[in-house]
N, CA, C and O atoms as a Maestro MAE file, in Angstrom:
{
 s_m_m2io_version
 :::
 2.0.0
}

f_m_ct {
 s_m_title
 :::
 protein
 m_atom[308] {
  # First column is atom index #
  i_m_mmod_type
  r_m_x_coord
  r_m_y_coord
  r_m_z_coord
  i_m_residue_number
  s_m_chain_name
  s_m_pdb_residue_name
  s_m_pdb_atom_name
  i_m_atomic_number
  :::
  1 25 2.962 -19.482 18.787 1 A "UNK " " N  " 7
  2 3 3.123 -18.058 19.139 1 A "UNK " " CA " 6
  3 2 4.507 -17.603 18.199 1 A "UNK " " C  " 6
  4 15 5.470 -18.337 17.979 1 A "UNK " " O  " 8
  5 25 4.325 -16.155 17.700 2 A "UNK " " N  " 7
  6 3 5.622 -15.330 16.954 2 A "UNK " " CA " 6
  7 2 6.749 -15.185 17.921 2 A "UNK " " C  " 6
  8 15 7.944 -15.300 17.647 2 A "UNK " " O  " 8
  9 25 6.119 -14.861 19.325 3 A "UNK " " N  " 7
  10 3 7.269 -14.534 19.843 3 A "UNK " " CA " 6
  11 2 7.067 -13.187 20.037 3 A "UNK " " C  " 6
  12 15 7.859 -12.839 20.912 3 A "UNK " " O  " 8
  13 25 6.319 -12.130 19.614 4 A "UNK " " N  " 7
  14 3 6.296 -11.316 19.405 4 A "UNK " " CA " 6
  15 2 5.063 -10.622 20.184 4 A "UNK " " C  " 6
  16 15 4.012 -11.263 20.170 4 A "UNK " " O  " 8
  17 25 5.073 -9.361 20.875 5 A "UNK " " N  " 7
  18 3 4.343 -9.024 21.645 5 A "UNK " " CA " 6
  19 2 2.600 -8.185 20.967 5 A "UNK " " C  " 6
  20 15 2.648 -7.268 20.146 5 A "UNK " " O  " 8
  21 25 1.887 -8.472 21.253 6 A "UNK " " N  " 7
  22 3 0.362 -8.229 20.498 6 A "UNK " " CA " 6
  23 2 0.607 -6.476 20.084 6 A "UNK " " C  " 6
  24 15 0.822 -5.628 20.950 6 A "UNK " " O  " 8
  25 25 0.530 -6.208 18.757 7 A "UNK " " N  " 7
  26 3 0.378 -4.489 18.451 7 A "UNK " " CA " 6
  27 2 -0.465 -3.758 19.664 7 A "UNK " " C  " 6
  28 15 -1.076 -4.354 20.552 7 A "UNK " " O  " 8
  29 25 -0.377 -2.575 19.527 8 A "UNK " " N  " 7
  30 3 -0.999 -1.850 20.498 8 A "UNK " " CA " 6
  31 2 -2.082 -1.540 19.650 8 A "UNK " " C  " 6
  32 15 -1.808 -1.657 18.455 8 A "UNK " " O  " 8
  33 25 -3.500 -1.095 19.973 9 A "UNK " " N  " 7
  34 3 -4.209 -1.198 18.329 9 A "UNK " " CA " 6
  35 2 -4.399 0.467 18.324 9 A "UNK " " C  " 6
  36 15 -4.595 1.090 17.280 9 A "UNK " " O  " 8
  37 25 -4.325 1.005 19.453 10 A "UNK " " N  " 7
  38 3 -4.199 2.847 18.929 10 A "UNK " " CA " 6
  39 2 -2.971 2.982 17.978 10 A "UNK " " C  " 6
  40 15 -3.032 3.654 16.948 10 A "UNK " " O  " 8
  41 25 -1.905 2.341 18.357 11 A "UNK " " N  " 7
  42 3 -0.285 2.558 17.544 11 A "UNK " " CA " 6
  43 2 -0.803 2.222 15.974 11 A "UNK " " C  " 6
  44 15 -0.833 3.056 15.070 11 A "UNK " " O  " 8
  45 25 -1.229 0.721 15.851 12 A "UNK " " N  " 7
  46 3 -1.961 0.163 14.510 12 A "UNK " " CA " 6
  47 2 -2.548 0.894 14.120 12 A "UNK " " C  " 6
  48 15 -2.151 1.386 13.064 12 A "UNK " " O  " 8
  49 25 -3.715 1.364 14.661 13 A "UNK " " N  " 7
  50 3 -4.527 2.592 13.666 13 A "UNK " " CA " 6
  51 2 -3.799 3.462 13.431 13 A "UNK " " C  " 6
  52 15 -3.996 3.757 12.252 13 A "UNK " " O  " 8
  53 25 -2.628 4.425 14.074 14 A "UNK " " N  " 7
  54 3 -1.967 5.282 13.288 14 A "UNK " " CA " 6
  55 2 -1.160 4.988 12.365 14 A "UNK " " C  " 6
  56 15 -0.951 5.884 11.547 14 A "UNK " " O  " 8
  57 25 -0.523 3.811 12.196 15 A "UNK " " N  " 7
  58 3 0.216 3.474 11.340 15 A "UNK " " CA " 6
  59 2 -0.341 3.167 10.191 15 A "UNK " " C  " 6
  60 15 0.165 3.421 9.098 15 A "UNK " " O  " 8
  61 25 -1.606 2.502 10.400 16 A "UNK " " N  " 7
  62 3 -2.383 2.209 9.092 16 A "UNK " " CA " 6
  63 2 -2.900 3.663 8.559 16 A "UNK " " C  " 6
  64 15 -2.912 3.999 7.375 16 A "UNK " " O  " 8
  65 25 -3.246 4.314 9.463 17 A "UNK " " N  " 7
  66 3 -3.974 5.711 8.327 17 A "UNK " " CA " 6
  67 2 -2.392 6.587 8.151 17 A "UNK " " C  " 6
  68 15 -2.485 7.604 7.464 17 A "UNK " " O  " 8
  69 25 -1.325 6.348 8.574 18 A "UNK " " N  " 7
  70 3 -0.109 7.060 7.953 18 A "UNK " " CA " 6
  71 2 0.018 6.294 6.585 18 A "UNK " " C  " 6
  72 15 0.049 6.965 5.554 18 A "UNK " " O  " 8
  73 25 0.097 4.850 6.521 19 A "UNK " " N  " 7
  74 3 0.266 4.134 5.596 19 A "UNK " " CA " 6
  75 2 -0.818 4.601 4.323 19 A "UNK " " C  " 6
  76 15 -0.510 4.892 3.168 19 A "UNK " " O  " 8
  77 25 -2.239 4.566 4.970 20 A "UNK " " N  " 7
  78 3 -2.886 5.027 3.915 20 A "UNK " " CA " 6
  79 2 -2.501 6.533 2.826 20 A "UNK " " C  " 6
  80 15 -2.273 6.598 1.618 20 A "UNK " " O  " 8
  81 25 -2.570 7.716 4.013 21 A "UNK " " N  " 7
  82 3 -2.128 8.911 3.385 21 A "UNK " " CA " 6
  83 2 -0.659 8.836 2.416 21 A "UNK " " C  " 6
  84 15 -0.318 9.595 1.509 21 A "UNK " " O  " 8
  85 25 -0.072 7.840 2.876 22 A "UNK " " N  " 7
  86 3 1.409 7.915 1.642 22 A "UNK " " CA " 6
  87 2 0.669 6.998 0.416 22 A "UNK " " C  " 6
  88 15 0.732 7.344 -0.764 22 A "UNK " " O  " 8
  89 25 0.127 6.064 0.767 23 A "UNK " " N  " 7
  90 3 -0.559 5.343 -0.588 23 A "UNK " " CA " 6
  91 2 -1.297 6.164 -1.492 23 A "UNK " " C  " 6
  92 15 -1.187 6.186 -2.718 23 A "UNK " " O  " 8
  93 25 -2.236 6.990 -0.607 24 A "UNK " " N  " 7
  94 3 -3.083 8.205 -1.721 24 A "UNK " " CA " 6
  95 2 -2.418 9.158 -2.182 24 A "UNK " " C  " 6
  96 15 -2.878 9.519 -3.265 24 A "UNK " " O  " 8
  97 25 -1.075 10.038 -1.679 25 A "UNK " " N  " 7
  98 3 -0.569 10.715 -2.160 25 A "UNK " " CA " 6
  99 2 0.109 9.978 -3.198 25 A "UNK " " C  " 6
  100 15 0.112 10.473 -4.325 25 A "UNK " " O  " 8
  101 25 0.724 8.795 -2.985 26 A "UNK " " N  " 7
  102 3 1.604 8.086 -4.410 26 A "UNK " " CA " 6
  103 2 0.594 8.153 -5.792 26 A "UNK " " C  " 6
  104 15 0.843 8.600 -6.912 26 A "UNK " " O  " 8
  105 25 -0.894 7.399 -5.140 27 A "UNK " " N  " 7
  106 3 -1.687 7.421 -6.008 27 A "UNK " " CA " 6
  107 2 -2.049 8.863 -6.838 27 A "UNK " " C  " 6
  108 15 -2.515 8.898 -7.977 27 A "UNK " " O  " 8
  109 25 -1.785 9.822 -6.151 28 A "UNK " " N  " 7
  110 3 -2.192 11.548 -6.966 28 A "UNK " " CA " 6
  111 2 -0.866 11.911 -7.914 28 A "UNK " " C  " 6
  112 15 -0.770 12.707 -8.848 28 A "UNK " " O  " 8
  113 25 -0.007 11.132 -7.387 29 A "UNK " " N  " 7
  114 3 1.765 11.671 -8.029 29 A "UNK " " CA " 6
  115 2 1.421 11.037 -9.179 29 A "UNK " " C  " 6
  116 15 1.119 11.828 -10.072 29 A "UNK " " O  " 8
  117 25 1.343 9.567 -9.555 30 A "UNK " " N  " 7
  118 3 1.138 8.514 -10.608 30 A "UNK " " CA " 6
  119 2 0.150 9.536 -11.412 30 A "UNK " " C  " 6
  120 15 0.549 10.193 -12.374 30 A "UNK " " O  " 8
  121 25 -1.228 9.598 -10.891 31 A "UNK " " N  " 7
  122 3 -2.193 10.184 -11.946 31 A "UNK " " CA " 6
  123 2 -1.878 11.452 -12.339 31 A "UNK " " C  " 6
  124 15 -2.018 11.800 -13.511 31 A "UNK " " O  " 8
  125 25 -1.369 12.356 -11.286 32 A "UNK " " N  " 7
  126 3 -0.505 13.208 -12.376 32 A "UNK " " CA " 6
  127 2 0.340 13.616 -13.452 32 A "UNK " " C  " 6
  128 15 0.528 14.524 -14.262 32 A "UNK " " O  " 8
  129 25 0.935 12.034 -12.904 33 A "UNK " " N  " 7
  130 3 2.083 11.859 -14.556 33 A "UNK " " CA " 6
  131 2 1.498 11.167 -15.633 33 A "UNK " " C  " 6
  132 15 1.971 11.158 -16.769 33 A "UNK " " O  " 8
  133 25 0.431 10.563 -15.270 34 A "UNK " " N  " 7
  134 3 -0.275 9.919 -16.596 34 A "UNK " " CA " 6
  135 2 -0.775 11.543 -17.093 34 A "UNK " " C  " 6
  136 15 -0.451 11.979 -18.197 34 A "UNK " " O  " 8
  137 25 -1.424 12.174 -16.321 35 A "UNK " " N  " 7
  138 3 -2.238 13.621 -17.188 35 A "UNK " " CA " 6
  139 2 -0.621 14.249 -17.864 35 A "UNK " " C  " 6
  140 15 -0.528 14.673 -19.015 35 A "UNK " " O  " 8
  141 25 0.176 14.210 -17.195 36 A "UNK " " N  " 7
  142 3 1.375 15.611 -17.981 36 A "UNK " " CA " 6
  143 2 2.016 14.402 -18.976 36 A "UNK " " C  " 6
  144 15 2.608 15.064 -19.829 36 A "UNK " " O  " 8
  145 25 2.201 13.013 -19.303 37 A "UNK " " N  " 7
  146 3 2.649 12.305 -20.372 37 A "UNK " " CA " 6
  147 2 1.361 12.332 -21.525 37 A "UNK " " C  " 6
  148 15 1.496 12.203 -22.742 37 A "UNK " " O  " 8
  149 25 0.182 12.522 -20.834 38 A "UNK " " N  " 7
  150 3 -0.775 12.492 -21.995 38 A "UNK " " CA " 6
  151 2 -0.711 14.174 -22.732 38 A "UNK " " C  " 6
  152 15 -0.624 14.316 -23.952 38 A "UNK " " O  " 8
  153 25 -0.764 15.233 -21.868 39 A "UNK " " N  " 7
  154 3 -0.251 16.504 -22.372 39 A "UNK " " CA " 6
  155 2 1.047 16.564 -23.493 39 A "UNK " " C  " 6
  156 15 1.058 17.126 -24.588 39 A "UNK " " O  " 8
  157 25 2.106 15.803 -22.841 40 A "UNK " " N  " 7
  158 3 2.951 15.724 -23.617 40 A "UNK " " CA " 6
  159 2 2.612 15.142 -25.368 40 A "UNK " " C  " 6
  160 15 2.748 15.778 -26.413 40 A "UNK " " O  " 8
  161 25 2.198 13.896 -25.186 41 A "UNK " " N  " 7
  162 3 1.830 13.279 -26.114 41 A "UNK " " CA " 6
  163 2 0.970 14.079 -27.510 41 A "UNK " " C  " 6
  164 15 1.116 14.034 -28.732 41 A "UNK " " O  " 8
  165 25 -0.014 14.833 -26.532 42 A "UNK " " N  " 7
  166 3 -1.253 15.463 -27.094 42 A "UNK " " CA " 6
  167 2 0.143 16.830 -27.996 42 A "UNK " " C  " 6
  168 15 -0.017 17.308 -29.119 42 A "UNK " " O  " 8
  169 25 1.238 17.098 -27.150 43 A "UNK " " N  " 7
  170 3 1.629 18.086 -27.871 43 A "UNK " " CA " 6
  171 2 2.757 17.766 -29.035 43 A "UNK " " C  " 6
  172 15 3.543 18.545 -29.575 43 A "UNK " " O  " 8
  173 25 2.630 16.844 -29.164 44 A "UNK " " N  " 7
  174 3 3.669 16.194 -30.363 44 A "UNK " " CA " 6
  175 2 4.953 15.725 -29.911 44 A "UNK " " C  " 6
  176 15 5.891 15.633 -30.703 44 A "UNK " " O  " 8
  177 25 5.088 15.354 -28.426 45 A "UNK " " N  " 7
  178 3 6.571 15.356 -27.885 45 A "UNK " " CA " 6
  179 2 6.595 13.559 -27.247 45 A "UNK " " C  " 6
  180 15 6.815 13.252 -26.076 45 A "UNK " " O  " 8
  181 25 6.348 12.725 -28.223 46 A "UNK " " N  " 7
  182 3 6.642 11.543 -27.582 46 A "UNK " " CA " 6
  183 2 7.906 10.921 -27.128 46 A "UNK " " C  " 6
  184 15 7.826 9.908 -26.433 46 A "UNK " " O  " 8
  185 25 9.212 11.471 -27.480 47 A "UNK " " N  " 7
  186 3 10.092 11.600 -26.531 47 A "UNK " " CA " 6
  187 2 10.081 11.800 -25.310 47 A "UNK " " C  " 6
  188 15 10.302 10.921 -24.477 47 A "UNK " " O  " 8
  189 25 9.791 13.124 -25.027 48 A "UNK " " N  " 7
  190 3 9.435 13.631 -23.793 48 A "UNK " " CA " 6
  191 2 8.776 12.534 -22.864 48 A "UNK " " C  " 6
  192 15 9.306 12.042 -21.868 48 A "UNK " " O  " 8
  193 25 7.724 12.286 -23.289 49 A "UNK " " N  " 7
  194 3 6.532 11.428 -22.624 49 A "UNK " " CA " 6
  195 2 7.508 10.260 -22.322 49 A "UNK " " C  " 6
  196 15 7.716 10.113 -21.117 49 A "UNK " " O  " 8
  197 25 8.157 9.392 -23.150 50 A "UNK " " N  " 7
  198 3 8.529 8.197 -23.018 50 A "UNK " " CA " 6
  199 2 9.939 8.206 -21.809 50 A "UNK " " C  " 6
  200 15 10.294 7.233 -21.143 50 A "UNK " " O  " 8
  201 25 10.517 9.493 -21.791 51 A "UNK " " N  " 7
  202 3 11.228 9.993 -20.831 51 A "UNK " " CA " 6
  203 2 10.839 10.093 -19.406 51 A "UNK " " C  " 6
  204 15 11.470 9.633 -18.455 51 A "UNK " " O  " 8
  205 25 9.472 10.896 -19.363 52 A "UNK " " N  " 7
  206 3 8.907 10.539 -18.179 52 A "UNK " " CA " 6
  207 2 8.496 9.172 -17.854 52 A "UNK " " C  " 6
  208 15 8.808 8.544 -16.842 52 A "UNK " " O  " 8
  209 25 7.920 8.867 -18.614 53 A "UNK " " N  " 7
  210 3 7.468 6.899 -18.045 53 A "UNK " " CA " 6
  211 2 8.484 6.275 -17.458 53 A "UNK " " C  " 6
  212 15 8.498 5.742 -16.348 53 A "UNK " " O  " 8
  213 25 9.459 6.375 -18.361 54 A "UNK " " N  " 7
  214 3 11.044 5.498 -17.776 54 A "UNK " " CA " 6
  215 2 11.607 6.166 -16.414 54 A "UNK " " C  " 6
  216 15 12.142 5.419 -15.595 54 A "UNK " " O  " 8
  217 25 11.496 7.654 -16.128 55 A "UNK " " N  " 7
  218 3 11.579 8.013 -14.934 55 A "UNK " " CA " 6
  219 2 10.547 7.482 -13.746 55 A "UNK " " C  " 6
  220 15 10.897 7.123 -12.622 55 A "UNK " " O  " 8
  221 25 9.287 7.516 -14.225 56 A "UNK " " N  " 7
  222 3 8.357 6.949 -13.397 56 A "UNK " " CA " 6
  223 2 8.276 5.495 -12.875 56 A "UNK " " C  " 6
  224 15 7.729 4.930 -11.929 56 A "UNK " " O  " 8
  225 25 9.314 5.032 -14.244 57 A "UNK " " N  " 7
  226 3 9.107 3.490 -13.706 57 A "UNK " " CA " 6
  227 2 10.413 3.136 -12.996 57 A "UNK " " C  " 6
  228 15 10.436 2.029 -12.457 57 A "UNK " " O  " 8
  229 25 11.538 3.925 -12.908 58 A "UNK " " N  " 7
  230 3 12.391 3.991 -12.066 58 A "UNK " " CA " 6
  231 2 11.991 4.302 -10.782 58 A "UNK " " C  " 6
  232 15 12.339 3.424 -9.992 58 A "UNK " " O  " 8
  233 25 11.369 5.252 -10.254 59 A "UNK " " N  " 7
  234 3 10.677 5.519 -9.400 59 A "UNK " " CA " 6
  235 2 9.922 4.380 -8.775 59 A "UNK " " C  " 6
  236 15 10.235 3.918 -7.678 59 A "UNK " " O  " 8
  237 25 8.934 3.943 -9.491 60 A "UNK " " N  " 7
  238 3 8.124 2.402 -8.838 60 A "UNK " " CA " 6
  239 2 9.039 1.798 -8.314 60 A "UNK " " C  " 6
  240 15 9.066 1.743 -7.084 60 A "UNK " " O  " 8
  241 25 10.000 1.203 -9.048 61 A "UNK " " N  " 7
  242 3 10.878 0.166 -8.933 61 A "UNK " " CA " 6
  243 2 11.787 0.521 -7.157 61 A "UNK " " C  " 6
  244 15 12.054 -0.154 -6.163 61 A "UNK " " O  " 8
  245 25 11.957 1.772 -7.542 62 A "UNK " " N  " 7
  246 3 12.651 2.235 -6.233 62 A "UNK " " CA " 6
  247 2 11.815 2.208 -4.809 62 A "UNK " " C  " 6
  248 15 12.243 2.245 -3.656 62 A "UNK " " O  " 8
  249 25 10.422 2.127 -5.330 63 A "UNK " " N  " 7
  250 3 9.053 2.144 -4.129 63 A "UNK " " CA " 6
  251 2 9.144 0.600 -3.467 63 A "UNK " " C  " 6
  252 15 8.046 0.046 -3.519 63 A "UNK " " O  " 8
  253 25 10.074 -0.124 -2.929 64 A "UNK " " N  " 7
  254 3 9.875 -1.149 -2.698 64 A "UNK " " CA " 6
  255 2 8.812 -1.762 -2.166 64 A "UNK " " C  " 6
  256 15 8.319 -2.813 -2.576 64 A "UNK " " O  " 8
  257 25 8.394 -1.016 -1.112 65 A "UNK " " N  " 7
  258 3 7.437 -0.854 -0.136 65 A "UNK " " CA " 6
  259 2 6.218 -0.161 -0.060 65 A "UNK " " C  " 6
  260 15 5.878 0.278 1.039 65 A "UNK " " O  " 8
  261 25 5.599 -0.013 -0.913 66 A "UNK " " N  " 7
  262 3 4.841 1.123 -1.197 66 A "UNK " " CA " 6
  263 2 3.670 1.025 -0.624 66 A "UNK " " C  " 6
  264 15 3.133 1.993 -0.085 66 A "UNK " " O  " 8
  265 25 2.989 -0.503 -0.689 67 A "UNK " " N  " 7
  266 3 2.011 -0.804 0.008 67 A "UNK " " CA " 6
  267 2 2.043 -1.597 1.409 67 A "UNK " " C  " 6
  268 15 0.996 -1.567 2.057 67 A "UNK " " O  " 8
  269 25 2.861 -2.125 1.807 68 A "UNK " " N  " 7
  270 3 3.030 -3.149 2.641 68 A "UNK " " CA " 6
  271 2 4.864 -2.798 3.155 68 A "UNK " " C  " 6
  272 15 5.936 -3.135 2.654 68 A "UNK " " O  " 8
  273 25 4.602 -2.210 4.024 69 A "UNK " " N  " 7
  274 3 6.387 -1.564 4.624 69 A "UNK " " CA " 6
  275 2 6.969 -2.925 5.150 69 A "UNK " " C  " 6
  276 15 6.184 -3.795 5.528 69 A "UNK " " O  " 8
  277 25 8.229 -3.116 5.182 70 A "UNK " " N  " 7
  278 3 8.953 -4.542 5.576 70 A "UNK " " CA " 6
  279 2 9.221 -4.229 7.127 70 A "UNK " " C  " 6
  280 15 9.708 -3.180 7.547 70 A "UNK " " O  " 8
  281 25 8.951 -4.962 7.645 71 A "UNK " " N  " 7
  282 3 9.535 -5.120 9.171 71 A "UNK " " CA " 6
  283 2 10.150 -6.301 9.267 71 A "UNK " " C  " 6
  284 15 9.529 -7.352 9.428 71 A "UNK " " O  " 8
  285 25 11.665 -6.207 9.158 72 A "UNK " " N  " 7
  286 3 12.714 -7.385 9.341 72 A "UNK " " CA " 6
  287 2 12.321 -8.029 10.731 72 A "UNK " " C  " 6
  288 15 12.363 -9.259 10.740 72 A "UNK " " O  " 8
  289 25 12.000 -7.494 11.740 73 A "UNK " " N  " 7
  290 3 11.083 -8.383 12.592 73 A "UNK " " CA " 6
  291 2 10.141 -8.882 12.695 73 A "UNK " " C  " 6
  292 15 10.048 -9.522 13.742 73 A "UNK " " O  " 8
  293 25 9.163 -8.916 11.950 74 A "UNK " " N  " 7
  294 3 7.891 -9.258 12.032 74 A "UNK " " CA " 6
  295 2 8.210 -10.903 10.822 74 A "UNK " " C  " 6
  296 15 9.169 -11.020 10.059 74 A "UNK " " O  " 8
  297 25 7.348 -11.691 10.977 75 A "UNK " " N  " 7
  298 3 7.809 -13.341 10.261 75 A "UNK " " CA " 6
  299 2 6.758 -13.110 8.920 75 A "UNK " " C  " 6
  300 15 5.648 -12.593 9.045 75 A "UNK " " O  " 8
  301 25 7.273 -13.552 7.729 76 A "UNK " " N  " 7
  302 3 5.563 -13.127 6.756 76 A "UNK " " CA " 6
  303 2 4.866 -13.816 6.914 76 A "UNK " " C  " 6
  304 15 5.010 -14.947 7.378 76 A "UNK " " O  " 8
  305 25 3.580 -13.097 6.429 77 A "UNK " " N  " 7
  306 3 2.153 -13.657 6.585 77 A "UNK " " CA " 6
  307 2 1.227 -13.205 7.449 77 A "UNK " " C  " 6
  308 15 0.113 -13.728 7.489 77 A "UNK " " O  " 8
  :::
 }
 m_bond[307] {
  # First column is bond index #
  i_m_from
  i_m_to
  i_m_order
  :::
  1 1 2 1
  2 2 3 1
  3 3 4 2
  4 3 5 1
  5 5 6 1
  6 6 7 1
  7 7 8 2
  8 7 9 1
  9 9 10 1
  10 10 11 1
  11 11 12 2
  12 11 13 1
  13 13 14 1
  14 14 15 1
  15 15 16 2
  16 15 17 1
  17 17 18 1
  18 18 19 1
  19 19 20 2
  20 19 21 1
  21 21 22 1
  22 22 23 1
  23 23 24 2
  24 23 25 1
  25 25 26 1
  26 26 27 1
  27 27 28 2
  28 27 29 1
  29 29 30 1
  30 30 31 1
  31 31 32 2
  32 31 33 1
  33 33 34 1
  34 34 35 1
  35 35 36 2
  36 35 37 1
  37 37 38 1
  38 38 39 1
  39 39 40 2
  40 39 41 1
  41 41 42 1
  42 42 43 1
  43 43 44 2
  44 43 45 1
  45 45 46 1
  46 46 47 1
  47 47 48 2
  48 47 49 1
  49 49 50 1
  50 50 51 1
  51 51 52 2
  52 51 53 1
  53 53 54 1
  54 54 55 1
  55 55 56 2
  56 55 57 1
  57 57 58 1
  58 58 59 1
  59 59 60 2
  60 59 61 1
  61 61 62 1
  62 62 63 1
  63 63 64 2
  64 63 65 1
  65 65 66 1
  66 66 67 1
  67 67 68 2
  68 67 69 1
  69 69 70 1
  70 70 71 1
  71 71 72 2
  72 71 73 1
  73 73 74 1
  74 74 75 1
  75 75 76 2
  76 75 77 1
  77 77 78 1
  78 78 79 1
  79 79 80 2
  80 79 81 1
  81 81 82 1
  82 82 83 1
  83 83 84 2
  84 83 85 1
  85 85 86 1
  86 86 87 1
  87 87 88 2
  88 87 89 1
  89 89 90 1
  90 90 91 1
  91 91 92 2
  92 91 93 1
  93 93 94 1
  94 94 95 1
  95 95 96 2
  96 95 97 1
  97 97 98 1
  98 98 99 1
  99 99 100 2
  100 99 101 1
  101 101 102 1
  102 102 103 1
  103 103 104 2
  104 103 105 1
  105 105 106 1
  106 106 107 1
  107 107 108 2
  108 107 109 1
  109 109 110 1
  110 110 111 1
  111 111 112 2
  112 111 113 1
  113 113 114 1
  114 114 115 1
  115 115 116 2
  116 115 117 1
  117 117 118 1
  118 118 119 1
  119 119 120 2
  120 119 121 1
  121 121 122 1
  122 122 123 1
  123 123 124 2
  124 123 125 1
  125 125 126 1
  126 126 127 1
  127 127 128 2
  128 127 129 1
  129 129 130 1
  130 130 131 1
  131 131 132 2
  132 131 133 1
  133 133 134 1
  134 134 135 1
  135 135 136 2
  136 135 137 1
  137 137 138 1
  138 138 139 1
  139 139 140 2
  140 139 141 1
  141 141 142 1
  142 142 143 1
  143 143 144 2
  144 143 145 1
  145 145 146 1
  146 146 147 1
  147 147 148 2
  148 147 149 1
  149 149 150 1
  150 150 151 1
  151 151 152 2
  152 151 153 1
  153 153 154 1
  154 154 155 1
  155 155 156 2
  156 155 157 1
  157 157 158 1
  158 158 159 1
  159 159 160 2
  160 159 161 1
  161 161 162 1
  162 162 163 1
  163 163 164 2
  164 163 165 1
  165 165 166 1
  166 166 167 1
  167 167 168 2
  168 167 169 1
  169 169 170 1
  170 170 171 1
  171 171 172 2
  172 171 173 1
  173 173 174 1
  174 174 175 1
  175 175 176 2
  176 175 177 1
  177 177 178 1
  178 178 179 1
  179 179 180 2
  180 179 181 1
  181 181 182 1
  182 182 183 1
  183 183 184 2
  184 183 185 1
  185 185 186 1
  186 186 187 1
  187 187 188 2
  188 187 189 1
  189 189 190 1
  190 190 191 1
  191 191 192 2
  192 191 193 1
  193 193 194 1
  194 194 195 1
  195 195 196 2
  196 195 197 1
  197 197 198 1
  198 198 199 1
  199 199 200 2
  200 199 201 1
  201 201 202 1
  202 202 203 1
  203 203 204 2
  204 203 205 1
  205 205 206 1
  206 206 207 1
  207 207 208 2
  208 207 209 1
  209 209 210 1
  210 210 211 1
  211 211 212 2
  212 211 213 1
  213 213 214 1
  214 214 215 1
  215 215 216 2
  216 215 217 1
  217 217 218 1
  218 218 219 1
  219 219 220 2
  220 219 221 1
  221 221 222 1
  222 222 223 1
  223 223 224 2
  224 223 225 1
  225 225 226 1
  226 226 227 1
  227 227 228 2
  228 227 229 1
  229 229 230 1
  230 230 231 1
  231 231 232 2
  232 231 233 1
  233 233 234 1
  234 234 235 1
  235 235 236 2
  236 235 237 1
  237 237 238 1
  238 238 239 1
  239 239 240 2
  240 239 241 1
  241 241 242 1
  242 242 243 1
  243 243 244 2
  244 243 245 1
  245 245 246 1
  246 246 247 1
  247 247 248 2
  248 247 249 1
  249 249 250 1
  250 250 251 1
  251 251 252 2
  252 251 253 1
  253 253 254 1
  254 254 255 1
  255 255 256 2
  256 255 257 1
  257 257 258 1
  258 258 259 1
  259 259 260 2
  260 259 261 1
  261 261 262 1
  262 262 263 1
  263 263 264 2
  264 263 265 1
  265 265 266 1
  266 266 267 1
  267 267 268 2
  268 267 269 1
  269 269 270 1
  270 270 271 1
  271 271 272 2
  272 271 273 1
  273 273 274 1
  274 274 275 1
  275 275 276 2
  276 275 277 1
  277 277 278 1
  278 278 279 1
  279 279 280 2
  280 279 281 1
  281 281 282 1
  282 282 283 1
  283 283 284 2
  284 283 285 1
  285 285 286 1
  286 286 287 1
  287 287 288 2
  288 287 289 1
  289 289 290 1
  290 290 291 1
  291 291 292 2
  292 291 293 1
  293 293 294 1
  294 294 295 1
  295 295 296 2
  296 295 297 1
  297 297 298 1
  298 298 299 1
  299 299 300 2
  300 299 301 1
  301 301 302 1
  302 302 303 1
  303 303 304 2
  304 303 305 1
  305 305 306 1
  306 306 307 1
  307 307 308 2
  :::
 }
}
């Protein structure tokens, strides 16, 4: 036993739905960024495209828990 009470099924469903919505929104932002970078490259602005990609990498690096939120009270696994 891990000492934690079992999760409320309804609350878990809502949490997972929110997580899925968040992941879908994140995917849409990344897709739009790819389109924007492609447009910058097509316009002959590689420096601007590179800057946009660097900004995106910083954003991705800052999103440590995009897929699986960290819960300090829950053991790994």
